[in-house]
C-alpha positions in Angstrom: -47.6 18.1 233.7 -46.9 15.6 236.4 -43.7 15.5 238.6 -43.2 11.8 237.6 -43.2 13.4 233.5 -40.4 16.1 234.3 -38.3 12.9 235.9 -38.6 11.1 232.0 -35.2 10.6 230.6 -36.6 12.2 227.2 -38.5 15.3 228.8 -35.0 16.3 231.3 -33.3 16.5 227.8 -35.8 18.6 226.3 -35.6 21.0 229.1 -32.4 21.1 229.3 -31.8 21.8 225.7 -34.5 24.4 226.0 -32.7 26.3 228.8 -29.1 26.4 227.0 -31.5 27.7 223.8 -32.2 30.4 225.7 -29.5 30.7 228.0 -26.6 33.2 226.6 -24.1 32.4 228.8 -25.1 28.5 228.3 -24.7 29.4 225.0 -21.6 31.0 225.1 -20.0 28.5 226.7 -21.2 25.8 224.8 -19.5 27.6 222.0 -16.1 27.9 223.7 -15.9 24.5 224.5 -16.5 23.5 221.1 -13.7 26.1 219.9 -11.0 24.6 222.9 -12.0 20.7 221.8 -11.7 21.8 217.8 -8.2 23.2 218.7 -7.4 20.6 220.8 -7.8 17.9 218.1 -6.7 20.0 215.7 -3.1 20.3 217.8 -2.9 16.4 218.9 -3.4 15.3 215.3 -0.8 18.0 214.5 1.7 16.2 217.1 0.9 12.8 215.6 1.2 14.1 211.7 5.2 15.1 213.8 6.0 12.2 215.0 4.7 9.6 212.0 6.7 11.6 210.0 10.2 11.7 212.1 9.5 8.0 212.8 9.6 7.1 209.2 12.3 9.7 208.0 14.6 7.7 210.9 13.6 4.6 209.4 14.5 5.7 205.8 17.8 6.7 207.4 18.9 3.7 209.5 17.8 1.3 206.7 20.6 2.0 204.7 23.1 2.3 207.6 21.9 -1.6 208.6 22.5 -2.5 204.8 26.0 -1.5 204.6 26.7 -2.9 208.4 25.8 -6.4 206.6 27.6 -5.8 203.3 30.8 -4.9 205.6 30.1 -7.3 208.3 32.1 -10.6 206.2 34.7 -8.1 204.7 35.5 -7.4 208.6 35.6 -11.1 209.8 38.1 -12.1 207.0 40.0 -9.1 208.0 40.1 -10.1 211.5 41.2 -14.0 209.9 44.3 -12.5 207.8 45.6 -10.6 210.8 45.9 -13.3 213.6 47.8 -15.9 211.6 49.7 -13.8 208.9 48.8 -15.7 206.1 45.0 -16.5 205.1 
């Protein structure tokens, strides 16, 4: 093989894959990277799930209090008018 053939991308990828396949240190590094990458993805998924559940819980708790505040607003306005003039 000529030097130019080693510089082609397909040949370079094949050489790198062969070196990784026969190198115990490289295989161990790839395995460790895959394990840590998967663990990181699972941890991030758990964090996102916890955040969305907390946001949904907060929205469910805030909705009834907002509805109650809207229902109480006319009563409070009418009560304030009676207190100023004495008579409605």
